[in-house]
C-alpha positions in Angstrom: -0.1 -0.1 -0.1 1.2 3.3 -0.9 -0.5 6.0 1.3 -0.1 9.8 0.5 -1.2 12.2 3.2 -3.0 15.5 1.4 -2.1 17.4 4.2 0.9 19.8 5.3 -0.3 19.4 8.9 2.5 18.0 11.2 -0.2 17.1 13.9 -1.8 14.7 11.2 1.6 13.1 10.6 2.3 12.7 14.1 -1.3 11.1 14.9 -1.2 8.7 12.0 2.2 7.5 13.4 0.7 7.0 16.7 -1.1 4.5 15.1 1.6 2.9 13.4 0.7 4.3 9.7 3.7 6.4 8.2 2.7 7.8 4.7 5.1 7.2 1.8 4.5 11.0 1.0 3.2 14.3 2.2 1.5 16.2 -0.6 -0.4 19.2 0.5 -3.2 20.0 -1.7 -3.1 23.8 -2.8 -6.7 24.5 -3.0 -9.1 27.6 -2.0 -10.3 27.3 1.3 -13.0 30.0 1.3 -16.3 28.8 2.5 -19.2 29.2 0.3 -21.9 32.0 1.2 -24.3 30.1 4.0 -21.9 26.9 4.0 -22.8 25.0 7.2 -19.5 24.2 9.1 -20.1 20.3 8.7 -20.4 20.6 5.0 -17.4 22.9 4.6 -15.3 20.3 6.5 -16.2 17.4 4.4 -16.0 19.7 1.0 -12.3 20.6 2.1 -11.5 17.0 2.8 -12.8 15.7 -0.2 -11.5 18.6 -2.7 -8.1 18.1 -1.2 -8.1 14.3 -1.7 -9.4 14.8 -5.4 -6.7 17.2 -6.0 -3.8 15.2 -5.1 -5.1 11.9 -6.3 -5.3 13.6 -9.6 -1.5 13.9 -9.6 -1.2 10.6 -7.8 -3.8 8.1 -9.1 -1.6 5.0 -8.2 -1.9 5.6 -4.6 -4.3 6.0 -1.7 -4.9 9.5 -0.7 -6.0 10.4 2.5 -7.1 14.1 3.3 -8.7 15.8 6.4 -9.8 19.3 7.4 -10.6 20.4 10.8 -13.1 23.0 11.3 -14.0 24.9 14.6 -17.3 26.0 15.1 -19.7 28.2 17.2 -23.2 27.7 15.8 -23.1 28.2 12.4 -20.1 30.4 12.5 -16.8 28.8 11.3 -13.9 30.3 13.2 -10.7 31.1 11.1 -7.4 29.4 11.4 -6.0 32.4 13.7 -2.9 34.0 12.1 -2.9 37.2 14.0 -3.2 37.7 18.0 -6.4 39.7 17.1 -8.0 36.9 15.5 -6.9 34.5 18.3 -8.1 37.0 20.8 -11.6 37.1 18.8 -11.5 33.3 19.0 -10.7 33.0 22.6 -13.4 35.7 23.7 -16.1 33.5 21.6 -15.3 30.3 23.0 -14.9 31.3 26.8 -17.6 29.6 28.9 -19.0 28.2 25.9 -19.4 24.7 24.1 -18.5 24.6 20.5 -18.0 21.8 18.1 -15.3 20.6 16.0 -15.8 19.0 12.7 -13.3 16.8 11.2 -13.9 16.0 7.3 -12.1 13.1 6.2 -11.9 11.4 2.7 -10.0 8.6 1.2 -9.5 7.6 -2.3 -7.9 4.5 -3.6 -6.2 3.6 -6.7 -9.1 2.1 -8.4 -10.9 5.4 -7.9 -13.0 4.4 -5.0 -13.9 7.2 -2.6 -15.2 7.6 0.8 -15.6 10.3 3.1 -16.8 11.0 6.6 -17.8 13.6 9.3 -16.4 13.3 12.7 -18.0 15.8 15.3 -16.7 16.4 18.8 -18.1 19.0 21.4 -15.7 20.7 23.5 -16.6 22.7 26.6 -14.4 25.8 27.7 -14.3 27.3 31.0 -15.0 31.1 31.5 -11.5 32.5 30.4 -10.0 35.3 32.5 -8.2 38.2 30.8 -4.8 36.9 32.3 -5.2 33.6 30.9 -6.0 34.7 27.4 -2.9 37.1 27.5 -0.8 34.3 28.6 -2.2 31.8 25.9 -1.7 34.7 23.0 1.9 35.2 24.3 2.8 31.5 24.0 2.1 31.9 20.1 0.8 28.4 20.3 -2.4 29.4 18.5 -0.7 30.5 15.1 -2.6 28.8 12.4 -4.6 26.5 14.6 -8.4 26.4 13.8 -10.3 28.4 16.3 -7.2 29.9 17.6 -6.2 26.9 20.1 -4.4 23.6 20.2 -5.9 21.4 22.7 -3.0 19.2 23.0 -0.9 22.1 24.2 -1.6 24.9 26.9 -5.3 25.4 25.8 -5.7 22.0 27.5 -6.1 24.1 30.9 -9.2 25.9 29.1 -11.3 22.5 28.2 -13.7 21.3 30.8 -15.0 18.5 28.8 -14.6 16.9 25.6 -17.6 14.9 24.3 -16.3 12.5 21.2 -13.2 12.0 19.6 -10.3 13.9 21.1 -7.8 13.0 18.2 -10.6 14.6 15.9 -9.8 18.0 17.9 -6.1 17.7 17.7 -6.8 17.0 13.8 -7.5 13.9 12.7 -10.0 11.3 14.1 -8.1 8.3 14.3 -10.8 5.5 14.8 -12.7 6.9 11.7 -9.3 7.1 9.7 -8.4 3.6 10.6 -12.3 2.2 9.4 -11.8 4.2 6.3 -8.5 2.7 5.4 -9.8 -0.8 6.6 -12.7 -0.3 4.5 -10.9 0.5 1.1 -8.3 -2.0 1.7 -5.4 0.2 2.6 -5.1 -1.2 6.1 -5.2 -4.9 7.1 
């Protein structure tokens, strides 16, 4: 089996390694990730994963191609991958003391063209964050490039009161669901 991971995320590579899977190649799909007008977060997550997988599979049709996308949402609102302190603070303010959802879109395309996709949904409940906690987190710079402006596997673990569903999905890849897809298409025995 030759597995290509259509992602540049080091977290996804580490998560796959955790379950004994080492992709033969890492091929990020350079696609437009702009949500469509009125698009629901769950549909967006799956659409992004499918689009990434299809883009890479077109270049590598002889391989299994796995793609994923992680979306943090408050209600219908898709939170950004925070690139600035202002974006990160906006996310932290919104998530403070609230329950939010993390959607993981997954897509696997086999060399024979078979394609399967899944949605993994995890609820995360944050404690109410004080100004000093938010500032300390911003100062850590850990939020940079993270969906929703936080990394649950790092210092933001202090904010999480409860996780309902797949923890690995919040990190960046639902491992149970990924294993199921890989087994289902014969990429994993």
